[in-house]
C-alpha positions as CSV (number, residue, x, y, z in Angstrom):
1,X,-23.1,-7.3,8.8
2,X,-19.6,-8.4,7.7
3,X,-16.7,-7.4,9.8
4,X,-14.1,-5.0,8.4
5,X,-10.4,-4.4,8.9
6,X,-8.5,-1.4,7.7
7,X,-5.4,-1.5,5.4
8,X,-3.2,1.6,5.5
9,X,-0.7,1.6,2.7
10,X,1.7,3.5,0.4
11,X,3.1,2.1,-2.8
12,X,6.5,3.2,-1.5
13,X,6.5,0.3,0.9
14,X,8.3,-2.7,-0.6
15,X,6.5,-5.0,1.9
16,X,3.0,-3.7,1.5
17,X,2.4,-5.7,-1.8
18,X,3.1,-8.9,0.2
19,X,-0.1,-8.2,2.0
20,X,-2.4,-8.5,-1.0
21,X,-2.7,-12.3,-1.3
22,X,-3.0,-12.6,2.4
23,X,-5.8,-10.0,2.6
24,X,-7.7,-11.8,-0.1
25,X,-7.3,-15.1,1.7
26,X,-8.5,-13.6,5.0
27,X,-11.6,-12.1,3.2
28,X,-12.4,-15.5,1.7
29,X,-12.0,-17.5,4.9
30,X,-13.7,-15.0,7.3
31,X,-16.2,-13.1,5.1
32,X,-14.6,-9.9,6.5
33,X,-14.1,-7.0,4.2
34,X,-10.9,-4.9,4.0
35,X,-11.1,-1.1,3.8
36,X,-8.2,0.3,1.8
37,X,-6.7,3.5,3.2
38,X,-4.0,5.3,1.2
39,X,-1.6,7.3,3.3
40,X,1.7,9.1,2.6
41,X,4.4,7.0,4.2
42,X,6.9,9.9,4.0
43,X,4.6,12.0,6.1
44,X,4.1,9.2,8.6
45,X,7.8,8.6,9.0
46,X,8.5,12.3,9.5
47,X,5.8,12.7,12.0
48,X,6.8,9.7,14.1
49,X,10.6,9.9,13.8
50,X,10.8,6.5,12.1
51,X,13.7,5.7,9.8
52,X,13.8,3.4,6.7
53,X,15.3,-0.1,7.5
54,X,18.0,0.5,4.9
55,X,19.5,3.2,7.0
56,X,21.0,0.4,9.2
57,X,23.4,-1.4,6.9
58,X,23.1,-4.8,8.4
59,X,19.3,-4.6,8.5
60,X,19.2,-3.4,4.9
61,X,21.3,-6.3,3.7
62,X,19.1,-8.7,5.6
63,X,15.9,-7.3,4.3
64,X,17.1,-7.5,0.7
65,X,17.2,-11.3,1.1
66,X,14.3,-11.7,3.5
67,X,11.8,-9.9,1.3
68,X,12.5,-12.5,-1.5
69,X,11.7,-15.2,1.0
70,X,8.5,-13.5,2.1
71,X,7.4,-13.0,-1.5
72,X,8.0,-16.7,-2.3
73,X,6.1,-17.6,0.9
74,X,3.0,-15.6,-0.1
75,X,3.3,-16.7,-3.7
76,X,4.1,-13.6,-5.6
77,X,7.1,-12.4,-7.6
78,X,9.2,-9.6,-6.3
79,X,11.6,-7.2,-8.1
80,X,13.3,-4.3,-6.4
81,X,12.2,-1.1,-7.9
82,X,15.2,0.8,-9.3
83,X,13.4,4.1,-8.8
84,X,13.2,3.4,-5.0
85,X,12.4,5.5,-3.0
86,X,9.6,6.4,-5.3
87,X,7.5,9.6,-5.0
88,X,4.1,8.1,-4.8
89,X,2.0,11.2,-4.0
90,X,0.3,11.5,-7.5
91,X,-0.6,7.8,-7.5
92,X,-1.9,8.0,-3.9
93,X,-4.0,11.0,-4.6
94,X,-5.4,9.3,-7.7
95,X,-6.2,6.2,-5.6
96,X,-8.1,8.2,-3.0
97,X,-10.1,9.9,-5.8
98,X,-11.8,6.6,-6.8
99,X,-15.4,6.7,-5.3
100,X,-16.1,3.1,-6.5
101,X,-14.2,1.0,-3.9
102,X,-13.9,-2.0,-6.2
103,X,-12.2,0.2,-8.9
104,X,-10.1,1.8,-6.2
105,X,-8.9,-1.6,-5.1
106,X,-8.2,-2.6,-8.7
107,X,-6.2,0.5,-9.3
108,X,-4.2,0.1,-6.1
109,X,-3.5,-3.6,-6.9
110,X,-2.3,-2.5,-10.4
111,X,0.0,0.1,-8.8
112,X,1.5,-2.5,-6.4
113,X,1.8,-5.1,-9.2
114,X,3.6,-2.7,-11.6
115,X,5.8,-1.3,-8.8
116,X,7.1,-4.5,-7.3
117,X,6.0,-7.7,-9.1
118,X,7.2,-7.2,-12.7
119,X,10.8,-7.5,-14.1
120,X,10.8,-3.9,-15.1
121,X,9.0,-2.0,-12.3
122,X,7.4,1.3,-13.1
123,X,8.2,4.6,-11.3
124,X,4.8,5.8,-10.2
125,X,6.3,9.3,-9.7
126,X,6.8,9.6,-13.5
127,X,3.6,10.7,-15.2
128,X,4.5,8.8,-18.3
129,X,4.8,5.6,-16.2
130,X,1.4,6.2,-14.5
131,X,-0.1,6.7,-17.9
132,X,1.4,3.5,-19.1
133,X,-0.2,1.7,-16.1
134,X,-3.6,3.2,-16.9
135,X,-3.4,2.1,-20.5
136,X,-2.4,-1.4,-19.6
137,X,-5.2,-1.9,-17.1
138,X,-7.9,0.0,-18.8
139,X,-8.2,3.1,-16.6
140,X,-9.1,6.5,-18.0
141,X,-5.8,8.3,-18.3
142,X,-7.3,11.8,-18.2
143,X,-9.5,10.9,-15.2
144,X,-6.6,9.5,-13.3
145,X,-4.4,12.5,-14.1
146,X,-7.1,14.8,-12.9
147,X,-7.6,12.9,-9.7
148,X,-3.9,13.0,-9.1
149,X,-3.8,16.7,-9.1
150,X,-7.2,17.4,-7.5
151,X,-6.7,19.6,-4.4
152,X,-9.6,17.8,-2.7
153,X,-7.7,14.5,-3.1
154,X,-4.6,16.1,-1.8
155,X,-6.5,17.1,1.4
156,X,-8.1,13.7,1.7
157,X,-4.7,12.0,1.5
158,X,-3.4,14.4,4.1
159,X,-6.4,13.7,6.4
160,X,-5.8,9.9,6.0
161,X,-2.1,10.4,6.8
162,X,-2.8,12.6,9.9
163,X,-5.4,10.1,11.1
164,X,-3.0,7.2,10.7
165,X,-0.4,9.0,12.8
166,X,-2.9,10.0,15.4
167,X,-3.9,6.3,15.7
168,X,-0.4,5.1,16.2
169,X,0.8,4.1,12.7
170,X,4.5,4.5,12.2
171,X,5.0,2.5,8.9
172,X,3.4,0.5,6.2
173,X,1.5,-1.7,5.8
174,X,-0.6,-1.2,8.9
175,X,-3.9,-2.7,9.8
176,X,-6.7,-2.0,12.3
177,X,-9.3,-4.3,13.7
178,X,-11.7,-2.6,16.1
179,X,-9.1,0.1,16.8
180,X,-6.2,-2.3,17.5
181,X,-3.1,-1.7,15.3
182,X,-1.2,-4.5,13.6
183,X,2.0,-3.6,11.7
184,X,3.4,-5.5,8.8
185,X,2.3,-8.1,6.3
186,X,3.6,-10.8,8.7
187,X,1.0,-9.8,11.3
188,X,-2.1,-10.6,9.2
189,X,-2.5,-13.9,11.0
190,X,-3.1,-11.8,14.1
191,X,-5.5,-9.7,12.2
192,X,-7.5,-12.9,11.3
193,X,-7.5,-14.0,14.9
194,X,-8.8,-10.6,16.0
195,X,-11.6,-10.8,13.4
196,X,-12.6,-14.2,14.8
197,X,-12.6,-12.9,18.4
């Protein structure tokens, strides 16, 4: 049976989309499968007392340049989302509502792409923008809207978020291999080593 590693994410994280090409490469090289786990980053930050990097002026200025370097390194375009910080709850609830994991991953990838890798990023907190995304990528608009407001998906997202906090997550993206936590897209080389161990 193929090994797995968990990917806890929120579209609000500007560094989470940098993980996607690295995840795909790890899967190809190792045969391991990623398990995508949407969580609400705002809830994680509040529960852990974490603060956004931009609240420290020097760190925020550094990250603005560094994230461009990181995006170039992993081979994807990056554009700062003018709606940041984005309310991603509806998109996350819709994501968790996909029972087909391949479709869930395709939807999540589209959300990351349209939030951070296009010249005019979408605001996923705007229902019109979420509809635009669905139309562009061929998702059923009514189905996604229903999943975004389904109370069951709200509870599932909360459960994922609570689980993440209980397991030591303090930010996104976060990864687990056999219960060990790895934080940040720049720790995926350690994830790959853990999978090989």
